N, C-alpha and C positions, 0 to 999 in steps of 0.2 A: 576715197578715204582709206587708203591702204599703203602705208609706206612710212618714210621718215621725211621730215622737213629739216633742212640744214640752213642755218643762217650764220652770217659772220659780222653782223652789224654791231654787236656789243662792243663797246669801247671805241667806236668810231670817234675820231678827233682826239685820240689819246696822244700824249706828248711823244715826240720823236724818240724812237728806241723802246717805247712801251708797246706791248703787243695786245691785240684784241683777243676776244674769246669766241670760239666757234660753238654755236648752240644747235643741238640736234633734238628734235621732238619726235618721239614715237607716235605715230598717227593712225591708230586703228581703234578709236574710242569706243565704237559699238562692240568690239570684241575685247574691251579692257586692255588694248594693246598686246594681245596674245602674240607671242613671237613665232609667227609662221616662218617657213624657209625664206619666202620672198621678203618679208620684213627684215629678217636678220641679214640677208644679202645686201639690202638697201643700207642697213646700219653700218655694215663693214665698209661698204663703198663710201659712205658719207664720212666716217672717221678717217679712212685712209686719205681721202681728198683733203680734209682739213689738216691732217698731219703733215701733208706736203706743202702747205701754204706758209710762206715765211712770216706773214703778218699775224699769224695765229699763235698764241702762246699756250693755250690750254683748250680743252673741249668739255662742254657740259652736255650731259644726256639727261633728258627728262621725258615725261609722258604727257600726252594731251588727254584731257578729260579726268576721269575719276581714278585712274590707275597709272602707275609707272609702267609696269608690265605684269599681267596676271599669269605669267608662265608660258610654256611652250604651247603650241596650238594642238589641243587634245583631239579635235576633229581630224586634223591632219595625221596625227600619230595613231589613232585608234585602229586603223585597218592594217597597220604594218606588221610584218612577221619578223622573227629573229633574223632570218637570212637577209631581209631588206635592210634592217638597221645596222647589221654587222658589216655587210658588204659596202654600204655607203659611209661607214664609220660615223654614224649619226652624232652630231654635236661637235665633232673634232674641229670643224671650221669655225665654231664660235670662239675658239682660242685666239683667232686672228686679232680680236679686240685687245688682248693683252700684249700684243706686239707693237702697239702704237707708242711712239717715243715721247709724245707730249703728255703732260698730266691730264688725267681724265677724272671728271667730277660727276658722280651720279646724284642728281637732284630728285629724290624719291618722294612723290606725292601719292597718297593712297596705297593701293596694293602693290607689293613687290613679292610675288609668290613663285615658287619653283624656279623656272628659267629666269624670271624677272629678278628674283633675289640673287641668283647666280650671276646675272649680267651686272647688277650693282656691285657685287664683290669682285668682278673683274676690273672695276674702276679703281683709281688710286685713293679717292676720298669719297665717302658716302655722306651726303647731307639729306635730311628728311624734314617733311612738314609734320605737324603734330598729329595729323590723321593717318600717317603712314603705318602700314602693317607689313611685317616681314614673315616669311614662312617657307618651309620646304614640305608641301603637302603630298608629295609624290606617293608616299606610303599608302595613302587613301585610294590610289589608283592601281595598287598592286605592283608598283615599280619603286625605284629609288631615284634620287637626284642623279642626273647623268652629265651635267655640265659644270661640275666643280662643287656642288652643294655639300658633299661629304668631306671634301678636302679643304676648301677655302674657309668654310664656316668654323671648323675646328681650330684652324690657325688664327681665326679672328676672335672667337669667344670662348675657346677651350672645349675639351672633350665632353664634359658632363652636360653643358648647356646645348652643345651641338647635337649630342645624342638625343636629348629631350625633344628638340625641334624635328629632327629627322625621323625618329621612331614614333612620335605621336602625331606628327603633322600639324601641331598647334602653331598658331601665329603669335608673334610678339609685337607689341606696339612700339611707337617711336621712342618713348621715354626709356623703356627697358632696353631697346636696341642701343641707345646711347650709353646707358649704364653698363651694358655688357661689353661695350667696346666695338660694336659693329658699325656704329654711326658716329661721325665726328661732332655733329651739331644738329639741333632741332629748331625749326622756325615755325611761327604761328600758322601761316597759310601758304598756299601754293605761290602766290605772287611774291611774298617775302622770301620764300625758299629759292625761287629762280633768281630773284635779285641778289640774294646772298651768295648763290653759287657763281653768278657772273662777277659779283664784286670780288670774290675769292680768286677767280680766274684772272681778273684784271690785276690784282695784287701780285699774283705769280708772274704775270706778264711784264711787271716792272723790274724783275730780277734778271741777272745774266742767264740767258737761256742755255748756255753751256753748263753752268753750275746746276740749273734746274734739272736738266737731262741727266747729269751724273748723279745728282741726289736721288732721283727716281730709280736709276739703275742700282744704286747702292742699297736703298731700302728694299727693293724687290729681291735683291740677291740674298737678303737675310733668310728668306724661306728655303733657299736652295743650298746654302752652305753651312758648314760648321762655324762656330763662333770665330775660331782662329782664321779660317779662310775668309770669312766675311770682314773681319778687322783688317786683314792684309789687303783685300780688294778695296775697301773704303780708303785706306791710307794711300794706295797707288792712285786712285781717282783724285784724292785731295792733292797729292803731289803734282799731278798732271795739270791741275788748274793754275799752277804757278807759271805755266807756259802761255797763259792767255792774257790778252790786253785787258779783259774785264777784271781780272784779279788786281792788276796794277791800278786800274781806275777805281775799283771799289774801295781799296785800302787808302788810296790818295784822297778820295772824297770824304771818307770817314775822318781822316786826320785833319782835313781842311774844313770839317764841319759843313759840308755842302752835300747836295743830292748827287748820287752817281749818275753818269750818262753811259749806260752800257751799250756796246755795239755788237754784242754777241759774237765776239771774235777773241 
């Protein structure tokens, strides 16, 4: 019981041109899915594998048991020295998750703390069950977040609320996370949450995957560019989609009042 389980069954039997959803479950329930080096390596391998599959349109990550992921593995970290973590550039490899080109949906059930919250924020959309709890409690261990907690959180919920979470180590519940803008939607239970995440993934899988990929690129660029640069980048991507068959098909279908049949070309 240590690793990830990846499945691609969601959306089997989808109409031609509609893509399925890859489902990854973090599977260390006894350790509340604490993100050990081995587990995160498995996660990166699973996401990269699904990212390379033509029939998959998006990827859902969720946790088995009572937690999404309760942080990095403290046992594993507790004995390390500065020279160890500095030389191995600890957590740098976690950023590989953000290089996945397909939309990533975090389906957060239960605890998403420390590295678990940071993993959720590396995804494109965060959905939560009503019992979800988000937090960056590293301050309680005499450290700070090291995988994006101080950077992505402030971009998501603003400086004051991010400072409160990072400096106090306090957790926030699902309703507050949605109100603050960290979470897109809250579901009643884990089953409804995973169903909702897969349903959203299937909806994305009905769209032109060229447009989906460019939309993700454009939104992600907003954090890295000035407004003027971002608007120019968006406009160029918009223009480039007029070179695709899917743009012709999408507009033709709209004008003919029929469903589009995208070929992702």
